[in-house]
C-alpha positions as CSV (number, residue, x, y, z in Angstrom):
1,M,115.3,92.5,53.8
2,E,116.7,90.0,56.3
3,A,117.9,92.7,58.6
4,V,114.3,94.0,58.8
5,L,112.5,90.7,59.2
6,R,114.9,89.1,61.6
7,P,114.1,91.5,64.6
8,F,110.4,91.1,64.0
9,T,110.7,87.3,63.7
10,V,112.8,87.0,66.9
11,V,110.7,89.4,69.0
12,G,107.4,88.5,67.6
13,G,108.1,84.8,67.6
14,S,109.0,85.0,71.3
15,L,105.8,86.8,72.2
16,V,103.7,84.5,70.1
17,V,105.2,81.4,71.7
18,A,104.6,82.8,75.2
19,L,101.0,83.7,74.4
20,V,100.3,80.3,72.8
21,V,101.9,78.3,75.7
22,V,100.0,80.3,78.3
23,R,96.8,79.9,76.4
24,L,97.2,76.1,76.2
25,I,97.9,75.9,79.9
26,D,94.9,78.1,80.7
27,R,92.6,76.0,78.6
28,T,93.9,72.8,80.3
29,L,93.3,74.3,83.7
30,L,89.8,75.3,82.7
31,R,88.9,71.8,81.5
32,I,90.3,70.3,84.7
33,D,88.3,72.8,86.8
34,T,85.1,72.0,84.9
35,R,85.6,68.3,85.5
36,H,86.5,68.6,89.1
37,P,84.5,71.5,90.6
38,E,85.0,70.2,94.1
39,T,88.7,71.3,93.9
40,P,89.0,75.1,93.6
41,L,92.8,74.8,93.0
42,W,92.6,74.7,89.2
43,G,90.4,77.7,88.9
44,L,92.6,79.7,91.3
45,L,95.7,78.8,89.3
46,R,94.2,80.5,86.3
47,R,95.0,83.8,88.1
48,C,98.6,83.2,87.3
49,R,98.1,83.9,83.5
50,I,99.6,87.4,83.5
51,P,102.8,86.7,85.5
52,L,103.3,83.4,83.5
53,R,103.1,85.3,80.2
54,L,105.5,87.9,81.4
55,M,108.0,85.3,82.7
56,L,107.9,83.2,79.5
57,A,108.2,86.3,77.3
58,A,111.2,87.6,79.3
59,A,112.9,84.2,79.3
60,L,112.5,83.8,75.5
61,L,113.6,87.3,74.7
62,L,116.6,86.9,77.1
63,G,117.7,83.9,75.1
64,S,117.0,85.3,71.6
65,F,117.5,89.0,71.6
66,G,121.1,88.6,70.5
67,Q,119.9,87.0,67.3
68,T,118.1,90.2,66.1
69,G,121.3,91.5,64.5
70,I,120.4,95.1,65.3
71,P,123.6,97.2,65.9
72,V,122.0,99.1,68.8
73,V,121.0,95.9,70.5
74,V,124.4,94.3,70.0
75,H,126.1,97.4,71.3
76,H,123.9,97.5,74.4
77,A,123.6,93.8,74.9
78,V,124.8,93.9,78.5
79,G,122.2,96.5,79.6
80,I,119.4,94.8,77.7
81,G,120.3,91.4,79.1
82,Q,120.3,92.8,82.6
83,A,117.0,94.5,82.1
84,L,115.4,91.3,80.8
85,T,116.9,89.4,83.7
86,L,115.4,91.8,86.2
87,V,112.0,91.4,84.5
88,L,112.4,87.7,84.6
89,I,113.2,87.6,88.3
90,A,110.3,90.0,89.1
91,A,107.8,87.9,87.0
92,T,109.0,84.7,88.6
93,A,108.5,86.1,92.1
94,W,105.0,87.3,91.0
95,L,104.2,83.9,89.7
96,L,105.3,82.2,92.9
97,V,103.3,84.5,95.1
98,R,100.1,83.9,93.0
99,A,100.7,80.2,92.9
100,A,101.3,80.0,96.7
101,A,98.1,82.1,97.3
102,A,96.1,79.8,95.1
103,I,97.4,76.7,96.9
104,V,96.7,78.2,100.3
105,E,93.2,79.4,99.4
106,S,92.3,76.0,97.9
107,S,93.5,74.1,100.9
108,Y,91.6,76.3,103.2
109,A,88.4,76.1,101.1
110,R,88.5,72.3,101.0
111,Y,89.1,72.1,104.8
112,A,86.3,74.6,105.6
113,A,83.9,72.8,103.4
114,G,84.3,69.6,105.3
115,A,84.9,70.9,108.8
116,R,82.1,71.2,111.4
117,D,84.0,72.9,114.2
118,A,83.7,76.7,113.5
119,A,86.5,77.5,116.0
120,R,88.9,75.1,114.3
121,V,88.0,76.6,110.9
122,R,88.9,80.1,112.3
123,R,92.1,78.7,113.6
124,V,93.1,77.2,110.3
125,R,92.2,80.4,108.5
126,T,94.4,82.4,110.8
127,Q,97.3,80.0,110.3
128,V,97.1,79.8,106.5
129,T,96.7,83.6,106.2
130,L,99.9,84.1,108.2
131,I,101.7,81.3,106.3
132,Q,100.7,83.0,103.0
133,R,102.1,86.3,104.3
134,V,105.4,84.7,105.4
135,V,105.8,83.0,102.0
136,T,105.1,86.3,100.2
137,A,107.6,88.1,102.3
138,V,110.3,85.5,101.8
139,V,109.7,85.4,98.0
140,I,109.9,89.2,97.8
141,V,113.1,89.4,99.9
142,V,114.8,86.7,97.8
143,A,113.7,88.3,94.5
144,A,114.9,91.7,95.6
145,A,118.3,90.2,96.7
146,S,118.6,88.3,93.4
147,M,117.8,91.5,91.4
148,L,120.5,93.5,93.4
149,L,123.1,90.7,92.8
150,T,122.7,91.1,89.1
151,F,124.6,94.4,89.4
152,P,128.4,93.7,89.6
153,Q,128.8,96.7,92.0
154,M,126.4,95.1,94.4
155,R,128.3,91.8,94.4
156,A,131.5,93.6,95.2
157,V,129.9,95.5,98.0
158,G,128.4,92.3,99.4
159,T,131.7,90.5,99.4
160,S,133.5,93.3,101.2
161,M,130.8,93.6,103.9
162,L,130.5,89.9,104.5
163,A,133.1,90.1,107.3
164,S,131.0,92.6,109.2
165,A,127.7,90.8,108.7
166,G,127.6,89.7,112.3
167,L,128.0,93.2,113.7
168,L,125.4,94.5,111.3
169,G,123.0,91.7,112.3
170,I,123.4,92.7,116.0
171,V,122.8,96.4,115.2
172,A,119.8,95.6,113.0
173,G,118.4,93.3,115.7
174,I,118.6,96.1,118.3
175,A,117.2,98.7,116.0
176,A,114.3,96.5,114.9
177,Q,113.6,95.0,118.3
178,S,110.0,96.1,118.4
179,T,109.4,94.9,114.8
180,L,111.0,91.5,115.5
181,G,109.0,91.2,118.7
182,N,105.7,91.7,116.8
183,L,106.9,89.2,114.1
184,F,107.4,86.4,116.6
185,A,104.3,87.4,118.5
186,G,102.3,87.0,115.2
187,L,103.7,83.5,114.7
188,Q,102.9,82.7,118.4
189,I,99.3,83.9,117.9
190,A,98.9,81.9,114.7
191,F,100.2,78.6,116.0
192,G,99.5,79.0,119.7
193,D,95.7,79.4,119.1
194,M,95.5,82.4,121.4
195,V,93.2,84.5,119.1
196,R,91.8,83.7,115.7
197,I,90.1,85.6,112.9
198,G,86.4,85.9,113.7
199,D,86.9,85.7,117.5
200,T,84.9,88.1,119.7
201,V,87.4,89.9,122.1
202,V,87.4,92.7,124.6
203,V,90.6,94.8,124.6
204,D,91.0,98.1,126.6
205,G,87.3,98.0,127.3
206,Q,86.3,97.8,123.6
207,W,84.2,94.9,122.4
208,G,84.7,93.7,118.8
209,T,85.5,91.0,116.4
210,V,89.0,90.1,115.1
211,E,88.9,91.0,111.4
212,E,92.6,90.7,110.3
213,I,95.8,89.3,111.7
214,T,99.2,90.0,110.1
215,L,102.7,89.4,111.2
216,T,102.9,92.8,112.9
217,F,99.4,94.1,113.7
218,L,95.9,92.9,114.5
219,S,92.7,94.7,113.5
220,V,89.5,94.5,115.7
221,R,86.1,95.6,114.2
222,T,84.0,97.1,117.1
223,W,80.2,96.8,117.4
224,D,79.8,100.3,116.0
225,E,82.0,99.4,112.9
226,R,85.1,101.2,114.0
227,R,88.5,99.5,113.4
228,I,91.1,99.3,116.2
229,T,94.6,98.4,115.0
230,M,96.9,97.0,117.7
231,P,100.3,95.5,117.6
232,V,100.2,91.7,117.9
233,S,102.6,91.9,120.8
234,Y,99.8,93.4,122.9
235,F,98.0,90.0,122.9
236,T,101.1,88.1,124.1
237,S,102.0,90.6,126.9
238,K,98.7,91.8,128.3
239,P,95.4,90.1,129.4
240,F,92.4,90.3,127.2
241,E,89.0,88.7,127.0
242,N,88.3,86.1,124.2
243,W,84.6,85.3,124.3
244,S,85.0,82.8,121.5
245,R,87.6,80.6,123.0
246,G,86.3,77.3,124.3
247,G,82.9,77.9,122.6
248,A,80.9,80.9,121.5
249,Q,78.0,80.3,123.9
250,M,77.5,83.1,126.5
251,T,75.4,84.0,129.5
252,G,74.1,87.5,130.0
253,A,72.6,89.4,133.0
254,V,69.9,92.0,133.2
255,F,69.4,94.0,136.4
256,F,66.2,95.6,137.6
257,H,66.1,98.1,140.5
258,L,62.5,97.8,141.9
259,D,60.4,98.5,144.9
260,H,60.2,96.1,147.8
261,S,56.7,95.2,146.8
262,A,57.7,93.9,143.4
263,P,56.1,90.5,142.5
264,V,59.3,88.4,142.1
265,E,57.5,85.1,141.5
266,K,55.3,86.7,138.8
267,M,58.4,88.3,137.2
268,R,60.0,84.8,137.1
269,Q,57.1,83.4,135.3
270,R,56.9,86.4,132.9
271,L,60.7,86.0,132.1
272,H,60.2,82.4,131.1
273,E,57.3,83.4,128.8
274,L,59.4,86.1,127.2
275,L,62.2,83.7,126.6
276,Q,59.9,81.2,124.9
277,E,59.1,84.0,122.4
278,C,62.7,85.1,121.9
279,P,64.4,83.2,119.0
280,E,67.9,84.2,120.1
281,W,67.6,82.4,123.4
282,D,69.3,79.0,123.0
283,G,67.2,77.3,125.7
284,R,70.2,76.2,127.9
285,S,69.5,78.1,131.1
286,W,67.7,81.0,132.7
287,S,67.0,82.3,136.2
288,L,65.7,85.3,138.1
289,V,66.7,86.0,141.7
290,V,67.0,89.0,144.1
291,T,70.7,89.7,144.5
292,D,70.7,92.8,146.7
293,T,68.5,95.1,148.7
294,T,68.7,98.7,149.9
295,P,66.4,100.8,152.2
296,S,64.4,102.0,149.2
297,T,64.8,99.3,146.4
298,I,65.7,95.7,145.7
299,V,68.0,94.5,142.9
300,V,66.6,91.7,140.7
301,R,68.9,89.9,138.4
302,A,67.8,87.9,135.3
303,L,70.3,85.5,133.7
304,V,69.8,84.3,130.1
305,T,71.9,82.3,127.7
306,A,72.5,82.5,123.9
307,R,74.6,81.0,121.2
308,D,77.1,83.9,120.8
309,A,77.9,87.4,121.9
310,D,75.6,89.1,119.4
311,A,72.6,86.9,120.3
312,V,73.1,87.4,124.1
313,W,73.1,91.2,123.5
314,T,69.8,90.9,121.6
315,V,68.2,88.7,124.3
316,R,69.3,91.1,127.1
317,C,67.9,94.2,125.3
318,Q,64.6,92.4,124.5
319,I,64.1,91.1,128.1
320,R,65.0,94.5,129.6
321,E,62.5,96.4,127.3
322,R,59.6,94.0,127.5
323,M,59.9,93.3,131.2
324,I,59.9,97.0,132.1
325,E,56.9,97.5,129.8
326,W,55.1,94.6,131.6
327,L,55.9,96.1,135.0
328,R,54.8,99.5,134.0
329,T,51.4,98.3,132.7
330,E,50.6,95.4,135.0
331,H,52.5,96.2,138.2
332,A,53.3,99.9,138.3
333,Y,53.6,99.7,142.1
334,A,56.7,97.6,141.7
335,L,58.7,100.4,140.0
336,P,61.0,102.3,142.4
337,R,59.5,105.2,144.2
338,I,60.9,108.1,146.2
339,A,58.8,109.3,149.1
340,T,58.4,113.0,149.2
341,A,56.2,115.6,151.1
342,P,55.0,119.1,150.1
343,A,57.2,121.9,151.2
344,P,55.7,123.9,154.2
345,S,54.4,127.5,153.7
346,A,55.9,130.6,155.4
347,E,52.9,130.7,157.9
348,E,53.5,127.1,158.8
349,D,57.1,127.8,159.3
350,R,56.3,130.6,161.8
351,R,53.9,128.5,163.7
352,A,56.4,125.7,164.0
353,M,59.1,128.0,165.4
354,P,59.4,127.8,169.2
355,P,58.6,131.0,171.2
356,G,61.6,133.3,172.1
357,P,62.3,134.9,175.5
358,A,59.9,137.7,176.5
359,A,61.3,141.3,176.4
360,G,60.5,144.2,178.8
361,P,58.5,147.3,177.7
362,E,61.8,149.3,177.6
363,G,64.0,146.7,176.1
364,S,66.1,144.1,177.7
365,G,67.8,146.3,180.3
366,A,67.9,145.1,183.9
367,H,66.0,147.0,186.7
């Protein structure tokens, strides 16, 4: 009877202890989160329940599976112990990644709640995102190396190859030159404040918003909801436009090609009236001037300001549409015109032709 109950007691007791401990910790975090809603850390740490259960269960089983007394377990104790060790390392890495993500998200949430500068908030968001990715990558690499070192064969291979580690490092650096370049470029972008998540940029003639920044690539969401994925090294080696750097406010231009008789002063007054009715105009500045002239038209430029790129696009479209409608209905003569004349008829062509030399009655022969 003892041979039957002992395995259930050992295994079941380990699992029950793990579940009870995690339950107590979860309830404690829930109470703290309820009492301190201004700090999201405690609520975020509750996401670590599953890896914590797995880690505690693996640790308890690793220390007690030898007490089961089952012959099969005793005979394969080395293999079972190594398997539980691998599970323990993986669960610990999972727990660390979840905890690090909770700490980073909590820190960013508290900073964003109290910050007033949107550009600085985007900068911090970019930095904490990349820091979280670096921590995750380091934990995964360390966990994978630790799992490999649990195998005696891998320890022997590692010892024998230690002498050639320098040469392997050089070869790996040359082979992964592009990847390492993107990695350092990602860190340079994060802490050099060159481009941030949420910035409005123009790259290769494409206008869009930075949606994601990783250690190797950057994703730009264009105005038509396409995603452009580019290596981060592009932003450290080539020029690009960042409309959000130094402030999101922008100035937009609208051009009109009109007749020389266009009422420029009335257009200036009408532009001011339209801007007063446009909620996207920020009221900073506006102007309307003639910037060029040709033998048939003049070029009138209207300048308007807005709080960001989206707003200035809306203002430009509204001003262009409503100003043209006003000119068409109130001052149609100001629209560009092309002077044309009706084509002459065949009879008019013959009349306009000059008379030719007179011919003799017998032709053009000489007498």
